[in-house]
C-alpha positions as CSV (number, residue, x, y, z in Angstrom):
1,M,8.1,-3.5,40.1
2,S,8.3,-4.3,36.7
3,S,4.7,-4.5,35.9
4,S,4.1,-0.9,37.8
5,Q,6.7,0.6,35.7
6,G,5.2,-0.9,33.0
7,S,1.9,0.5,33.6
8,A,3.3,3.8,34.3
9,A,5.0,4.0,31.0
10,A,1.6,3.2,29.3
11,A,-0.5,5.5,31.2
12,A,0.5,8.7,29.2
13,P,-2.1,11.3,29.0
14,P,-4.9,9.7,26.7
15,V,-4.7,10.8,23.0
16,P,-8.5,10.9,21.5
17,L,-9.0,8.0,18.9
18,W,-10.4,10.2,16.4
19,R,-7.2,12.3,16.7
20,V,-5.2,9.2,16.1
21,A,-7.4,7.8,13.1
22,A,-7.0,11.3,11.4
23,A,-3.4,11.2,11.8
24,S,-3.2,7.6,10.4
25,C,-5.7,8.4,7.8
26,A,-3.9,11.8,6.7
27,G,-0.5,10.0,6.4
28,T,-1.5,7.0,4.1
29,T,-3.5,9.4,1.8
30,I,-0.4,11.6,1.4
31,E,1.8,8.8,0.7
32,F,-0.1,6.8,-1.4
33,Y,-1.3,9.8,-3.5
34,D,2.4,10.4,-4.2
35,F,2.6,6.8,-4.6
36,F,-0.5,6.8,-7.1
37,I,0.3,9.5,-9.3
38,Y,3.3,7.8,-10.2
39,G,1.5,4.8,-11.3
40,T,-1.3,7.3,-13.5
41,A,1.9,8.8,-15.1
42,A,3.6,5.8,-15.7
43,A,0.5,4.9,-17.5
44,L,-0.5,7.9,-19.3
45,V,2.7,10.0,-19.7
46,F,6.2,8.5,-19.1
47,P,6.4,6.0,-22.1
48,K,6.1,9.2,-24.2
49,V,8.4,11.6,-21.8
50,F,11.5,9.0,-20.6
51,F,11.1,6.2,-23.3
52,P,10.2,7.8,-26.6
53,A,13.0,5.5,-28.5
54,L,11.1,2.3,-27.4
55,G,8.0,2.6,-29.2
56,S,4.4,2.4,-27.6
57,T,4.6,-1.4,-26.1
58,A,8.3,-1.6,-25.1
59,G,7.9,2.2,-23.6
60,T,5.0,1.0,-21.9
61,V,6.8,-2.0,-20.5
62,A,9.5,-0.1,-19.4
63,S,7.4,2.6,-17.8
64,F,5.6,0.0,-15.6
65,A,9.5,-1.6,-14.8
66,T,10.3,1.7,-13.0
67,F,6.5,1.2,-11.3
68,A,7.8,-2.2,-10.3
69,V,11.2,-1.1,-8.6
70,A,9.1,0.8,-5.9
71,F,8.0,-2.9,-4.5
72,V,11.5,-4.3,-4.7
73,A,12.2,-1.2,-2.5
74,R,9.3,-1.8,-0.3
75,P,10.8,-4.7,1.8
76,V,14.0,-2.6,2.1
77,G,12.3,0.3,3.6
78,A,10.3,-2.1,6.0
79,I,13.4,-3.5,7.2
80,V,15.2,-0.2,7.8
81,F,11.9,2.0,9.1
82,G,10.7,-1.2,11.0
83,H,14.2,-1.2,12.8
84,F,13.9,2.4,13.9
85,G,9.9,2.0,14.3
86,D,10.6,-0.9,17.1
87,R,13.8,0.8,18.3
88,I,12.6,4.7,18.8
89,G,8.8,4.6,18.4
90,R,6.2,4.6,15.9
91,K,5.6,8.4,15.6
92,R,9.4,9.8,14.7
93,T,9.5,7.0,12.1
94,L,6.3,7.8,10.4
95,I,7.4,11.6,10.0
96,S,10.4,10.4,8.4
97,T,8.8,8.4,5.7
98,L,6.4,11.2,4.9
99,L,9.4,13.7,4.4
100,L,11.2,11.3,2.3
101,M,8.1,10.2,-0.2
102,G,7.3,14.4,-0.4
103,I,10.9,15.3,-1.3
104,A,10.9,12.1,-3.9
105,T,7.7,13.0,-5.3
106,V,8.5,16.6,-5.6
107,L,11.6,15.7,-7.5
108,I,10.2,13.8,-9.9
109,G,7.8,16.9,-11.0
110,L,11.1,18.8,-11.6
111,L,12.9,15.9,-13.4
112,P,13.9,16.8,-17.3
113,E,12.6,14.7,-19.9
114,A,14.6,12.3,-22.1
115,G,14.7,14.6,-24.7
116,T,16.5,17.2,-22.7
117,I,19.2,15.2,-20.6
118,G,19.1,11.8,-22.1
119,V,19.5,8.6,-20.5
120,A,20.2,10.4,-17.4
121,A,16.3,11.1,-17.0
122,P,15.1,7.4,-16.9
123,I,18.1,6.6,-14.4
124,L,17.1,9.4,-12.1
125,L,13.4,8.5,-12.6
126,V,14.3,5.2,-11.5
127,V,16.3,6.3,-8.2
128,L,13.5,8.4,-7.1
129,R,11.0,5.9,-7.8
130,F,13.1,3.5,-5.3
131,A,13.0,6.2,-2.9
132,Q,9.1,6.5,-3.1
133,G,8.9,2.7,-2.7
134,F,11.5,2.9,0.3
135,A,9.5,5.4,2.0
136,V,6.2,3.4,1.3
137,G,7.7,0.6,2.7
138,G,8.0,2.2,6.4
139,E,4.7,3.8,6.0
140,W,2.0,1.2,6.3
141,A,3.0,-0.5,9.0
142,G,3.6,2.5,11.3
143,A,0.3,4.0,10.3
144,T,-1.8,0.7,11.2
145,L,0.1,0.4,14.2
146,L,-1.0,3.9,15.6
147,T,-4.6,2.7,15.2
148,A,-4.2,-0.9,16.1
149,E,-2.4,-0.3,19.3
150,Y,-4.9,2.5,20.5
151,A,-7.9,1.1,19.7
152,P,-10.2,-1.4,21.7
153,K,-9.6,-4.7,20.7
154,H,-13.4,-5.2,20.0
155,K,-13.5,-2.2,17.7
156,R,-9.9,-2.6,15.9
157,G,-11.2,-3.8,12.9
158,L,-13.6,-0.4,12.6
159,Y,-10.5,1.8,13.7
160,G,-8.1,-0.4,11.8
161,V,-10.1,1.0,8.5
162,F,-8.8,4.6,8.9
163,P,-5.2,4.0,7.7
164,Q,-6.7,1.8,5.2
165,L,-8.6,4.6,3.6
166,G,-5.9,6.5,2.6
167,P,-5.3,4.6,-0.7
168,A,-9.1,5.3,-1.8
169,I,-8.8,8.7,-1.2
170,A,-5.4,8.9,-2.6
171,F,-6.6,7.1,-5.8
172,A,-9.5,9.7,-6.0
173,L,-7.0,12.8,-5.8
174,S,-4.8,11.2,-8.0
175,S,-7.2,10.7,-10.9
176,G,-8.8,14.1,-9.9
177,T,-5.7,16.0,-10.1
178,F,-4.8,14.6,-13.4
179,L,-8.5,15.2,-14.9
180,A,-8.3,18.8,-13.6
181,T,-5.1,19.3,-14.8
182,G,-6.3,18.0,-18.6
183,L,-9.4,19.8,-18.5
184,I,-8.0,22.9,-17.7
185,M,-5.4,22.5,-20.4
186,G,-8.2,21.5,-23.2
187,D,-6.7,18.0,-22.8
188,T,-4.0,18.7,-25.4
189,D,-1.6,16.1,-25.1
190,E,1.6,18.6,-26.2
191,A,0.9,21.0,-23.1
192,F,-0.2,17.8,-20.9
193,L,3.1,15.8,-21.6
194,S,5.2,19.0,-21.8
195,Y,4.5,20.1,-18.2
196,G,0.7,19.2,-17.4
197,W,1.5,16.1,-15.6
198,R,4.2,17.6,-13.3
199,I,1.1,19.6,-11.5
200,P,0.2,16.9,-9.2
201,F,3.7,15.8,-8.4
202,L,4.2,19.6,-7.3
203,F,0.8,19.8,-5.7
204,S,2.1,17.0,-3.1
205,I,4.2,19.3,-1.1
206,V,1.0,21.0,0.3
207,L,-0.2,17.7,1.5
208,V,2.8,16.9,3.0
209,L,3.0,20.1,5.1
210,V,-0.6,19.1,6.3
211,G,0.3,15.5,7.0
212,L,3.3,16.7,9.2
213,Y,1.1,19.1,11.1
214,V,-1.2,16.3,11.8
215,R,1.3,13.5,12.5
216,M,3.1,15.7,15.2
217,S,0.1,16.3,17.2
218,I,-0.3,12.5,18.6
219,E,1.9,10.8,20.9
220,E,3.6,7.5,20.9
221,T,1.5,4.4,21.2
222,P,0.6,2.7,24.8
223,A,1.7,-0.6,23.7
224,F,5.2,0.6,22.4
225,R,5.9,2.5,25.7
226,E,4.9,-0.6,27.6
227,A,7.0,-3.1,25.6
228,Q,10.0,-0.1,26.0
229,A,9.4,-0.1,29.8
230,R,9.3,-3.8,30.1
231,A,12.6,-4.3,28.2
232,R,14.4,-1.7,30.1
233,T,13.3,-3.2,33.6
234,E,14.1,-6.7,32.4
235,A,17.4,-5.6,31.0
236,R,16.1,-7.2,27.7
237,S,16.3,-4.4,25.5
238,L,17.1,-5.3,21.7
239,E,20.7,-3.9,22.1
240,D,21.4,-6.0,25.0
241,R,20.3,-9.1,23.6
242,G,22.4,-8.3,20.3
243,R,19.6,-8.8,17.9
244,L,18.2,-6.8,15.4
245,P,14.4,-6.4,14.9
246,F,14.4,-7.8,11.4
247,L,16.2,-10.9,12.9
248,E,14.0,-10.8,15.7
249,A,11.1,-11.3,13.6
250,M,12.5,-13.9,11.3
251,R,13.8,-15.9,14.3
252,A,10.4,-15.9,16.1
253,Q,7.7,-15.5,13.7
254,P,8.8,-16.6,10.0
255,R,5.6,-18.4,9.5
256,Q,3.5,-15.4,9.9
257,V,5.8,-13.1,7.7
258,L,5.9,-15.6,4.8
259,L,2.5,-16.7,5.1
260,S,1.2,-13.3,5.6
261,A,3.0,-12.1,2.3
262,G,1.2,-14.8,0.5
263,A,-2.0,-14.0,1.8
264,L,-2.0,-10.6,0.6
265,A,-0.5,-11.1,-2.6
266,M,-3.8,-10.9,-4.6
267,L,-4.8,-7.8,-2.7
268,F,-1.9,-6.0,-4.3
269,A,-2.4,-7.7,-7.5
270,F,-5.9,-6.6,-7.9
271,F,-5.2,-3.2,-6.5
272,Y,-2.5,-2.1,-8.9
273,M,-3.7,-4.0,-11.7
274,G,-6.7,-1.8,-11.4
275,T,-5.0,1.5,-10.4
276,A,-2.1,1.3,-12.7
277,Y,-2.6,-1.3,-15.3
278,L,-6.2,-0.8,-16.1
279,T,-5.7,3.0,-16.6
280,S,-3.1,2.2,-19.3
281,Y,-5.3,-0.9,-20.8
282,G,-8.2,1.8,-20.9
283,T,-7.0,4.5,-23.0
284,N,-5.1,2.2,-24.9
285,P,-6.3,1.9,-28.7
286,K,-5.6,-1.7,-28.5
287,G,-7.5,-2.0,-25.2
288,A,-10.7,-0.4,-24.2
289,A,-9.5,2.7,-26.2
290,L,-11.3,5.2,-24.0
291,S,-10.5,8.7,-23.8
292,R,-8.1,10.1,-20.9
293,P,-11.0,12.1,-19.1
294,V,-13.5,9.2,-19.2
295,V,-10.9,6.8,-17.4
296,L,-9.8,9.5,-15.0
297,G,-13.5,9.7,-14.1
298,I,-14.3,6.4,-13.6
299,G,-11.3,6.1,-11.6
300,I,-12.7,8.6,-9.2
301,G,-16.3,6.9,-8.6
302,A,-14.2,3.4,-8.5
303,A,-12.5,5.1,-5.6
304,V,-15.5,5.9,-3.7
305,L,-16.9,2.6,-3.9
306,F,-13.6,0.9,-2.9
307,G,-13.4,3.6,0.2
308,I,-17.0,2.1,1.2
309,A,-16.0,-1.4,0.7
310,T,-12.9,-0.8,2.9
311,V,-14.9,0.3,5.6
312,I,-17.6,-2.2,5.8
313,S,-15.0,-5.1,5.5
314,G,-13.4,-3.8,8.6
315,M,-16.6,-3.7,10.5
316,L,-17.6,-7.1,9.5
317,S,-14.2,-8.4,10.5
318,D,-15.0,-7.5,14.1
319,R,-18.0,-9.7,13.9
320,F,-16.7,-12.7,11.8
321,G,-12.9,-12.4,12.0
322,R,-10.5,-11.1,10.1
323,R,-9.6,-14.3,8.3
324,N,-12.9,-15.1,7.0
325,V,-13.5,-11.8,5.3
326,I,-10.2,-12.1,3.5
327,R,-10.8,-15.7,2.7
328,T,-14.2,-14.1,0.9
329,S,-12.3,-11.7,-1.2
330,C,-9.8,-14.4,-2.2
331,V,-12.7,-16.7,-3.6
332,A,-14.5,-13.8,-5.0
333,G,-11.2,-12.9,-6.5
334,I,-10.5,-16.1,-8.3
335,V,-13.8,-16.3,-10.3
336,W,-13.6,-12.3,-11.2
337,A,-10.5,-12.4,-12.5
338,L,-11.7,-14.9,-15.3
339,A,-14.3,-12.5,-16.2
340,L,-12.6,-9.4,-16.1
341,F,-11.1,-8.8,-19.3
342,P,-13.6,-10.7,-21.3
343,L,-15.7,-7.8,-20.2
344,L,-13.2,-4.9,-20.6
345,D,-12.5,-6.4,-24.4
346,T,-16.1,-5.3,-25.4
347,G,-14.9,-1.6,-25.3
348,S,-17.6,0.1,-23.9
349,A,-17.2,2.8,-20.9
350,A,-19.8,1.1,-19.0
351,A,-17.9,-2.1,-19.0
352,F,-14.7,-0.5,-18.1
353,A,-16.4,1.2,-15.0
354,V,-17.8,-2.1,-14.0
355,G,-14.7,-3.7,-14.1
356,L,-12.7,-1.3,-12.4
357,S,-15.2,-1.0,-9.6
358,V,-15.6,-4.6,-9.1
359,T,-12.1,-5.2,-9.0
360,L,-11.3,-2.5,-6.4
361,V,-14.3,-3.5,-4.3
362,I,-12.9,-7.0,-4.3
363,F,-9.3,-5.9,-3.3
364,A,-11.2,-3.6,-0.5
365,I,-12.7,-6.3,1.0
366,S,-9.2,-8.0,1.8
367,Y,-7.6,-5.0,2.6
368,G,-10.1,-3.3,5.3
369,P,-9.3,-6.1,7.9
370,A,-5.7,-6.2,7.0
371,G,-4.8,-3.1,9.0
372,S,-5.9,-5.0,11.9
373,Y,-5.0,-8.4,11.0
374,L,-1.1,-7.7,10.5
375,P,-0.8,-6.0,13.6
376,E,-2.2,-8.6,15.4
377,L,-0.2,-11.4,14.1
378,F,3.1,-9.7,15.6
379,T,4.4,-9.4,19.0
380,A,5.3,-5.6,19.8
381,R,8.7,-5.7,20.1
382,H,9.0,-6.4,16.7
383,R,5.5,-5.7,15.1
384,Y,6.7,-2.6,13.2
385,T,9.3,-5.0,11.6
386,G,7.2,-8.0,10.8
387,A,3.8,-6.3,9.7
388,G,5.4,-4.4,7.5
389,L,7.8,-7.1,5.6
390,G,5.0,-9.3,5.5
391,Y,3.1,-6.4,3.7
392,N,5.8,-5.4,1.4
393,L,6.8,-8.9,0.6
394,A,3.2,-9.2,-0.8
395,G,3.5,-6.2,-2.4
396,V,6.6,-7.7,-4.5
397,L,4.5,-10.6,-5.4
398,G,1.2,-8.9,-6.4
399,G,2.0,-5.6,-6.7
400,A,5.3,-5.7,-9.0
401,I,4.9,-8.7,-11.0
402,P,1.7,-8.5,-12.7
403,P,1.8,-4.9,-13.9
404,L,5.0,-5.7,-15.3
405,V,4.5,-8.9,-17.2
406,A,0.5,-8.0,-18.1
407,P,1.4,-6.1,-21.5
408,G,3.5,-9.3,-22.8
409,L,0.8,-11.5,-21.6
410,A,-1.8,-9.6,-23.5
411,A,0.5,-9.7,-26.7
412,S,1.3,-13.3,-26.9
413,F,-1.8,-14.7,-25.4
414,G,-4.6,-12.5,-25.4
415,S,-6.2,-10.5,-22.1
416,I,-7.6,-13.8,-20.8
417,A,-4.0,-14.9,-19.7
418,I,-4.1,-11.7,-17.3
419,G,-7.3,-12.9,-15.8
420,V,-5.7,-16.6,-15.6
421,M,-2.7,-14.8,-13.6
422,L,-4.5,-13.0,-11.3
423,S,-6.8,-16.0,-10.4
424,L,-3.7,-18.2,-9.5
425,I,-2.5,-15.5,-7.4
426,G,-6.0,-15.7,-5.8
427,V,-5.7,-19.4,-5.2
428,L,-2.2,-18.7,-3.6
429,S,-3.6,-16.0,-1.3
430,L,-6.4,-18.1,-0.3
431,V,-4.0,-20.9,0.7
432,C,-1.9,-19.0,2.9
433,V,-4.9,-17.2,4.7
434,S,-6.1,-20.2,5.4
435,A,-3.2,-21.7,7.4
436,L,-2.9,-18.4,9.4
437,A,-4.6,-18.3,12.8
438,E,-7.8,-16.1,13.6
439,T,-6.8,-13.0,15.7
440,R,-10.0,-11.3,16.2
441,N,-10.2,-9.9,19.9
442,R,-6.4,-10.6,20.3
443,A,-4.9,-8.2,23.0
444,L,-2.1,-6.4,22.0
445,E,0.4,-6.8,24.7
446,H,4.0,-7.4,24.8
447,E,3.9,-11.0,25.3
448,L,4.6,-13.3,22.0
449,P,1.2,-15.0,21.0
450,R,1.3,-18.5,22.1
451,E,0.7,-20.1,19.0
452,A,3.5,-17.8,17.7
453,E,6.3,-19.1,19.7
454,P,9.4,-20.9,18.4
455,T,9.8,-24.6,19.1
456,T,12.8,-25.7,21.0
457,A,14.2,-29.0,21.0
């Protein structure tokens, strides 16, 4: 009887895969657009607007410290939104993350500068940045689950790239809106620093409305409906068992949570060093010393290559396996990290374009398969929590720490020290992903995967 009820629960009216793919891609695009415009502003604007008394170097460090706050918030968001995503469903939780991100981003665009309200300005900036990270912490796992739990297993790598395309599109939009704003204003620092930087933040409200419309048009995923139906018929709901999804994930699959965090650390390090720190490095007189329009224009071109590489790597993971593709990215990253900053230090726009593009392509080779790999590692009853927690812990390791310590490393030991740091993170990721199982062609049913079952005495 339980199997028939489970099948009935899963047999809801079919949702076209293109609509699911569009909803996941639209949501991650909007969420990461909001996230990235903060990174761009942290590199170009916030040191002067919110930390003017600290000077250039200390102001940049303080600005990237507020950038890093979001990565601390992301695991918290993964736990909280993962709880609701595993309890009430993927769809309603994703609508909540989208609204929270949109509100926080618009409020940043309206925030008075330090010269107007003093120390309250950077404090409020940190609070709103925490809210952004909290929202993104719950976004990624839910968006990837939408496609992973709908897609056929032999094409899950392909469909899993749609939410992964969001960051590429968002980075292009972020760079493009800052570039357009600067060009319209004549790229004058006074106007740009006064109010021009606020336009991309306020524009976010338009994207949020579009995202809400698309996301509300889809149904809950079949795998979640089946898991809920099975829990009801067997009287084994999370409430009855007295366990929270977070505790369930850490009890049943702690190894997958921790190893997936290490496996994706290089992914985050390369991406946020590329999208945030290199933007600052490219415009810094002590760095590449390029103009803001040149750096932003190069960022748009690099985002296109990054998007293409994401699609190709996701497709290749269906043929060669998720783990093998991610390991290829790690090996390439270990070598490339050591060559990156000597190349950038030549100071030419061409070198900066090559450096940024290759960095993002190496990131994309890992990122494409990640959208299917993490959902496949976890069982349905705590998949939202487990995948989100692993992904966002990786964000702390690779996304928060490297951009924060990079300015100090460069000042003390030269830019090559940053490359050494990135290379070591690549070694960590290679070891961790090699310790995980291959998941290609794994069915996403409710049962716990055999290799993930906890051992008993």
